[in-house]
ZAVEX-167204 format. One record per residue: residue in one letter; x, y, z of N, C-alpha, C, O in turn. Coordinates in steps of 0.001 Angstrom, whole numbers, plus 524288, in hexadecimal, padded with zeros to 5 digits. Layout:
% residues N
aXYZXYZXYZXYZ;...
This chain:
% residues 132
mAE47A687277A9ADADF32686637ABA3ADB56687FA7A765ADBDD68C207A506;rAD786684B37A67BAD3AB685B37A259ACE87687D77A459ACB9668A4E7A173;eACD74686E37A956AC86B6888D7AB80AC93068ACA7B0EDACCD8689677B3B9;hAC5AE68E407B255AC5E3690887B78EAC0746926F7B8F6ABD78694197B594;tABF316922D7BDF9ABA3B694387BFE1ABB516984B7C410ABE606976D7C7AB;tAB8C369CB67C37FAB9326A1007C736AB3D66A2077C97AAB0046A27B7C698;qAB3876A2687CEAEAAE946A3D37D12AAAE696A9AB7D214AB25E6AC217D341;lAA9C16ABD67D184AA9076B1737D22DAA39C6B2657D475A9FD26AFDB7D2ED;rAA3466B6037D815A9E306B78A7DA29A9C6D6BC727D74EA9F586C0417D6FB;vA97AE6BC5F7D53EA95966C0CE7D24EA94ED6C5767D5F5A927E6C51E7DA17;rA972C6C9CC7D446A96EE6CE967D760A924C6D1F57D5ADA90616D1857D14A;yA90996D5407D92AA8BFF6D8847D849A8C9B6DBF77D373A88F26DC8B7D062;dA913B6DE3C7D2C8A92056E1E37CE70A92386DF327C91CA925E6E1DC7C51D;eA92396DA0A7C8F5A923D6D7267C40BA8CB76D6197C207A8C006D3EF7BDCB;cA88DD6D7A57C517A836A6D66C7C3D4A807D6DB227C1B8A81C96DFA17C2D7;dA7C866D9F57BEA4A791E6DE0D7BC9BA74DA6DF357C0A2A74C76DCC17C4C4;pA714F6E2DE7BF8BA6D386E42E7C36AA69A76DF927C4E1A66F86DFCA7C8DC;mA699B6DB717C1B8A66616D6DF7C2F9A69366D3087C683A67026CF0C7C80E;gA6E306D4417C7D2A71366D0D07CB34A73EF6CC5F7C855A75FD6C8C77CAC8;lA73F36CC9D7C318A76736C89C7BFE4A7BBA6CA9E7BDF5A7C626CF497BD03;vA7F7A6C70F7BD62A84876C89C7BB48A83B16CAC57B5CBA81426C8427B27F;hA85C06CF7A7B4DBA85546D1DF7AFB1A887C6CEA67ABCDA8CBF6CCD07AD0E;hA866B6CDF77A720A88ED6CA977A33FA8E926CC207A21CA91C46C8B87A0F9;sA8FDE6D1177A262A95326D2CE7A135A992C6D0F17A53AA9DD06D0917A407;rA97706CFC97A9EEA9B026CE137AE11A9D556C8B47ACFBAA18F6C7727AEE6;yA9A9A6C5907A9EDA9CA16C05B7A8D3AA1CD6C09B7A5DCAA5206BD317A681;lAA2816C4A17A29EAA7846C54079FF0AABE36C6127A3E6AB03B6C4247A329;qAAAC56C8E67A80FAAEA26C99B7AC38AAF9B6C47C7AF19AB4096C3597B095;yAAB8F6C16C7AFE3AAC366BC547B263AAFB26B8CB7AF10AB2EE6B5E77B123;fAAF066B90A7A9DAAB25D6B5EC7A669AB80D6B7997A708ABB926B4547A733;eAB8EB6BCB17A75EABE3F6BEB97A818AC0976BCB67AD2BAC5246BB2C7AD51;iABD846BCB97B148ABF516BAA27B650AC0C26B4E37B5A9AC4E06B3337B77D;gABD696B1E37B312ABE5D6AC567B24DAC35E6AB437AF58AC6726A7F07B0F3;rAC4406AE0B7AB01AC8F16ACF07A7EAACDDC6AEE67AA97AD2036AC8C7A9FD;tACD7D6B32A7AD8AAD2056B5127B077AD38D6B1247B4ACAD82E6B0137B56F;eACFB46AEFF7B765AD0CD6AB2E7BB84AD2B76A6017B942AD5F76A3637BBA7;lAD0BC6A47D7B4A9AD2BD69FCC7B20DAD8766A0817B0ADADBA469D077B1A1;lAD9CA6A4FD7AE6FADF3B6A6047AD0CAE2A86A6087B1EEAE6E86A3C97B1EE;rAE0D06A88C7B612AE3D26A8C07BAF8AE49B6A3437BD28AE8E86A1EB7BED6;aAE0826A01E7BD27AE0E269AC47BF26AE4866976D7BBC9AE6AB6938A7BDA3;sAE536698F17B6D8AE8A76961F7B33FAEE4E697E67B3B6AF1C7695997B150;gAEF3D69BF87B6C5AF48A69DE57B77DAF5E16A2997B427AFA636A4477B419;gAF21D6A4C47B162AF3146A9577AE10AF0EF6AE4C7B07AAEE176AE2C7B45B;rAF25E6B2B27AE15AF07B6B7C57AFE6AEFCF6BB677AB3BAF35D6BBF47A809;yAEB446BDDE7AAD8AEA736C1B47A6BAAEE3C6C64B7A75CAF0146C8787A37D;rAEF616C7BD7AC2EAF2E86CC277AD27AF8376CB437AA81AFA6A6CEE17A839;sAFA3C6C6887AACDAFF436C5547A851AFEF16C6077A26DB02916C80C79FFF;mAFA996C45C7A025AF9E36C4FE79A83AF9B26CAC079910AFC236CC6879544;eAF6CB6CDC979C19AF6526D35B79AF1AFB8F6D61F79B7EAFCD26D99B7986D;eAFE9E6D49079F6BB03D16D6DA7A007B07486D59D79B50B0AD06D89B79A02;aB063D6D133798C9B092D6CFAA79418B06D06D20378F1EB08AC6D0F978ACE;gB02AE6D53378FBFB004E6D7C478B36AFC526D47C78854AFB2B6D586783C7;qAFA306D08378AECAF63B6CD227888EAF1246CDC778B93AF1056CD2E79058;fAECED6CF03788BEAE7EC6D01278B36AE3C66CC6A7890AAE3476CBC87844D;vAE0D36CA0A78C86ADCB26C66E78B01AD7AA6C98B78A51AD6196CC7E78DC6;vAD52C6C8DB785D7AD0606CBBB784AFACC056C7F578312ACD006C3F0780A0;vAC7446C95278478AC2B26C646782F1AC1566C7B077D54AC0C76CC4877C04;vAC0CF6C3B577A05ABF616C4A677491AB9FA6C27977336AB7B66C3D176F30;rAB7F16BF13776ABAB2B76BCE4775B2AB0706BACF77AC3AB32E6B87F77DF7;vAAB596BBAC77B6FAA8796B98A77FE4AA3756B71E77DD6AA08D6B99377AE6;dAA27D6B25077F67A9D8A6AFB277E3DA9B576AE0E78382A9D956AABD7862B;cA96F86B05F78502A94F06AFA678A47A8F2E6AE2378A29A8C156B06778744;rA8DCD6AA4C78D57A88636A89678DCAA86C46A9067937CA89086A687796EA;yA82C76AC437946FA80B76AD08799B2A7C3D6A93379A92A78796A91F79794;rA7CA76A60D79EA5A78BA6A20279FADA75486A3497A457A70996A2357A447;sA77946A5937A85EA74AA6A6F47AD17A77936AB737AFAFA7C126AC857AE5C;sA75146AE0B7B351A775A6B2B67B5B1A79DD6B1A17BAF6A77CC6AEB57BE2C;aA7E576B40A7BBC3A80B36B4317C0F7A7E716B8FA7C3B7A7CD36BCC37C13C;kA7E626B8B17C8E2A7C186BCE87CC01A7FF86BEA97D01EA83CB6BC007D14F;yA7EDD6C32A7D235A821A6C54C7D664A82F26C1397DAAEA7F466BE9F7DC60;dA87C56C0B87DC5EA898A6BD4F7E09CA89DF6B78A7DF27A8B416B4537E273;dA88A16B6287DA44A895D6B0BC7D892A8F2F6AF6C7D896A92786B2BD7D770;lA90626AA987D9E3A95B06A8977D95DA95DA6A5AD7D42FA93286A1C27D37A;iA990D6A7A17D08EA99406A54C7CB58A9E9C6A2E87CA66AA2816A4777CCBF;dA9EB269F157C6E5AA39069C987C537AA49169E217BF93AA12C69D967BC36;iAA9476A00D7BE97AAAF06A15F7B94CAAE9569D097B781AB31469CC97B931;hAACAD699A37B41CAAFC8695507B208AB24F697387ACF8AAF95698BD7A950;tAB773697247ACC1ABA55698FF7A832ABD8B694797A613AC030691BC7A903;rABD4A693B87A0F7AC02168F7179E77AC2AC6916B79979AC04B6945479679;iAC77B68FD3798A1ACA17690F6793AEAC7F168D2A78FA8AC8A96886F79026;aAC55468F3278BB3AC32968BE578799AC72568AEC7834BAC76F686A078126;kACA4668EFE78203ACDFC68E7477DB6AD202692CF77E00AD0C86973D77F69;vAD6CD6917B77CA8ADAFF6954E77C24ADDA869462776EAADF3C69003775AF;tADE2369884773DFAE10C6984176EFCAE54269C7776F32AE5BF69F3D77319;aAE83769CEF76B1CAEC366A10176AECAE9C86A67276AF2AEC586AA4376C59;aAE4C76A6CA7695DAE2486ABE3768CEADE196AD1376CDEADCB56B1A076D8F;kADC086A91E76F96AD7A86AA417731EAD7556A65F777A0AD9776A21077779;iAD4956A81C77B95AD3626A4DC78023ACD786A4FC780BDACB186A92A780CE;iACB1F6A0647812BAC56F6A016781BDAC42F69DB27870CAC5F36996A78856;hAC1186A09178A14ABF5169EC478F39AB97E69D8378EF8AB6806A03978C5B;dAB7EF69969791B1AB26A6984279288AB1326995D7983BAB46C6986779BA9;yAAC8969B6279939AAAE069CBB79E7EAA59069A6B79FA8AA23D699DA79C3A;sAA4DD6991B7A491A9FBF6979E7A696A9F4D69A197ABF9AA276699087AF71;iA9B6D69D5C7ACA3A9A7E69FB47B1C3A95B269D107B404A918A69CEA7B199;tA966069AF67B8BFA9230698097BB41A9133699FF7C0CBA948069C877C335;rA8C90698BD7C2B4A8B22699A77C828A88B6694907CA1BA84B2692D47C81C;dA8B266923A7CDF7A893868D4C7D020A8836689457CBD9A845D686647CC0F;gA8BAA689147C7FAA8B2D685447C3C9A8788686D07BF61A87336840C7BB75;tA84C968B2C7BFEFA813D68D007BBD9A842A690827B813A86B1694457B9B1;aA83D568F497B303A867D692697AF05A83E9697C07AE8DA7F2F698267ADC1;lA870B69BCF7AF0DA85236A1267AE75A86C96A3737A936A839F6A5C87A670;vA8BC96A2C47A7E2A8DEF6A5057A31CA91FD6A1447A0DFA950469EE27A3C0;eA91FF6A0CA79BB0A960769DDB798F0A98436A16E794BFA95626A44979229;aA9D5E6A14379418A9FC36A4CE79051AA4D26A29778E25AA74C69F3179079;tAA6416A49D789A5AAB4F6A3AB7874BAAD9D6A8FE78605AAB0E6AC4C783A4;vAB2856A9C8787A6AB52D6AEBE786AAABA476AD97783D0ABD5B6AA4B7857B;tABB1E6B05777F80ABFE76AFD777C79AC35C6B49277D86AC19E6B90C77D49;lAC8506B37877EB2ACC226B78F77FD1AD0606B7A177BB0AD1C06B39A77973;gAD2686BC4077ABAAD7016BCED7777CADB256BFB777AABADA1B6C17877F06;vADFC76C0217788CAE40E6C2D977B2DAE5EE6C72D77790AE6C96C64D772EA;iAE6936CBE4779C0AE88C6D055776C7AED4E6D29F7798AAEE436D19377E22;dAF0406D5C3776A5AF4AC6D88477901AF2E46DDFD77AABAEE466DF4477A46;rAF6806E12777C7EAF5386E66977E68AF2E36E9E477A28AF02B6EDAD77B58;dAF3F26E8A077532AF1E06EBB1770DEAECBD6E98176EC7AEA966EB8976AFD;gAEAC76E55A77141AE5DB6E30976F8FAE6656DF2F76B1DAE27B6DDA2768CB;kAEB236DD9C769E0AEBF56D9D8765A8AEB826D449767C4AED856D30576BF2;lAE8D76D10F764CAAE8036CB9D7663FAED336C8CA766DBAF0BD6C96D763AA;qAEDA16C5A576B02AF2566C2A876C30AF0EE6BCE376CB5AEC5C6BB7B76D33;rAF4E56B99F76C98AF4176B41776DC0AF2F86B38277391AF4BA6B6AC776BC;vAF0126AF7D774F1AEF4D6AE4377A73AF4A96AD0377CB9AF7776A9C277A8E;pAF6286AF8478109AFB5E6AE9C78340AFC5B6A8D67845FAF8DA6A5F5785F7;eB013F6A73C7837EB02B66A1CA78468B01766A009789EEAFFF269B8E78ACA;eB02186A39678DB6B00FC6A22C7932BAFB556A063793CAAFA3C69C8D79679;lAF7B96A33E7913EAF2376A1AB79189AF14169CA778E98AEE506994E79067;qAF3AA69C1678A20AF2F4697477871EAF4E46929A78A53AF28768E6A78A2F;kAF92B6935178D32AFB3468F1A79078AF79E68E0079516AF69C6897A7965D;lAF5AB6922F797A0AF22A6916D79C20AED4A68E5779A8AAEB5A68B1779D82;yAEB6168F67795E2AE68168D0779416AE770688E778FE1AE3D06877978D10;aAEC43686FB78F6DAEDD16838778B1BAEA5C67EC278A7FAE95A67D1978619;nAE88967C8978EB9AE57D677B578E36ADFF5678B478C69ADCBC6752278C76;tADEC267D8A78ACDAD98167EAD788DDAD96767F8C782F7AD53A68046780B2;vADDF267F7C7807EADE206809B77AD7ADBE467C16777CCADBB267C46772FF;
């Protein structure tokens, strides 16, 4: 699976005193999106971690277009943009009722328990093979 959409209702504790989603929360929304994409594709981060492979964020490029507010129902659109032997790149679009709120690209790497860079596991390359 190359794309997945997850719906989420903005919770009160995710907002700043103005009632707007704090900018840092979008990184958590991206994590939710990529975890659900992997799950929908038949993979599990837990299995990778048990095998000693950990996915880490190495780059985030984020553009904020409009604000989400408390109790909004938002869609987190997650798409695999590219997979190589060394990295996985996800594109995100967070929308509310079709209105673009945030667009981002996140690059991930894989490390072992000692923090040494590893190849992207074959299982992930196979799950996302049609995106290379």
